[in-house]
N, C-alpha and C positions, 0 to 999 in steps of 0.2 A: 504494500500500500504506500510505502514511502516513495517508491519509484513512480507510482502513479501520481502522487502528489507533485513530485518534481516535474514530471513530464507535462502536466497540465500547464505549467508556467514556462516551459522551454520547448521541447520537441512538438508537442501537440497544440501549442498556442496559436499557430496560424490556422489550424483547422477548427479550433473551438471559438475563435473570436474572443469576445469578452468572457473571461473565466467565470464560470458560474459556481454556485455552491456545490460541493462534492461530499458525498457520504461514502464511507468505506467500511468494510467489515474488519474489525480489529480482532485478530485471533489471539487474545490474551487468555491466561489461565482462568478457568472457571471451576474452582475447587468446591466451594460450599454451595453455590447456586442460591444463596440466601440474601443476595443483594446487600452486601456491605458488612458481612460478619467477619470473614477471615482476612480480608484485605489482600489476598493473593492476586487479585485482578485490578488493583489500583493502576490507573492510567493517567499520566500527567498531561494536562492540556495547557496551552499558552494562548491567551487572547492576543491576536496580532496587533490590534489597535492600542490596547492599554499596556501590553506586556505582562499582565497579571497571570500568575501561575495558579492553577487549581487542579484538584484531583477528582476523578470520577471512578465509580465502580463499573468496570466494563462488563461484569457478569449481568448487570442490570440492563445494559444495552450494548451489544457488540458492534452495532452500526453507529459510527461516530463521524463527526465533521473532520475531514482530512486536514483542513487548514489549522486545526487546533491541536491535533495529536502531536506530542513530542516523540517522534519515532526513535531517536537515539535512547531516550529514557525507556521506551517500551522494549527495545531490543535488550537493554540491560536487565529489565525485569524478567523477560523470557529466559535469558541465559541463567538467571538466578536459580531456576528450578532444574537446570540441566543435570547437575550432579545427582540430585535426588532421583530424577527420572532414570538415570543410568543405573544407580544402585538398586532401584526397585526392579528394573528389568533383569539384572543379574540375579537377584534374589528369587524372582519368579522362575527364571531358567533353572536355577539350582533345585528349587522345589519340584519342578516338573521332571527333571532328571532323576531325582531321588524317588519320586513316585513310580517311575517306570522300572526302577531296579528291583 
């Protein structure tokens, strides 16, 4: 979605004319699905006009304004769960192998 955001203002600009409002699906973690309980899905937004930063729970709404999403921050949040996901996969593989033996 970050590439789409950038393309709207660069490569696609001649085809889009005046850049319109864009909504994109933000694939952030959705652990609890309880809209603001676990905070794994916090997504930083930045208002372009005021520069004000604020956070939204993306499990509440995965479709967000592309011009407000701070994509470097989102990338860092997604990488934060990488180690945990890898360990969980290794543990599951171990349990499945143990069950087959």
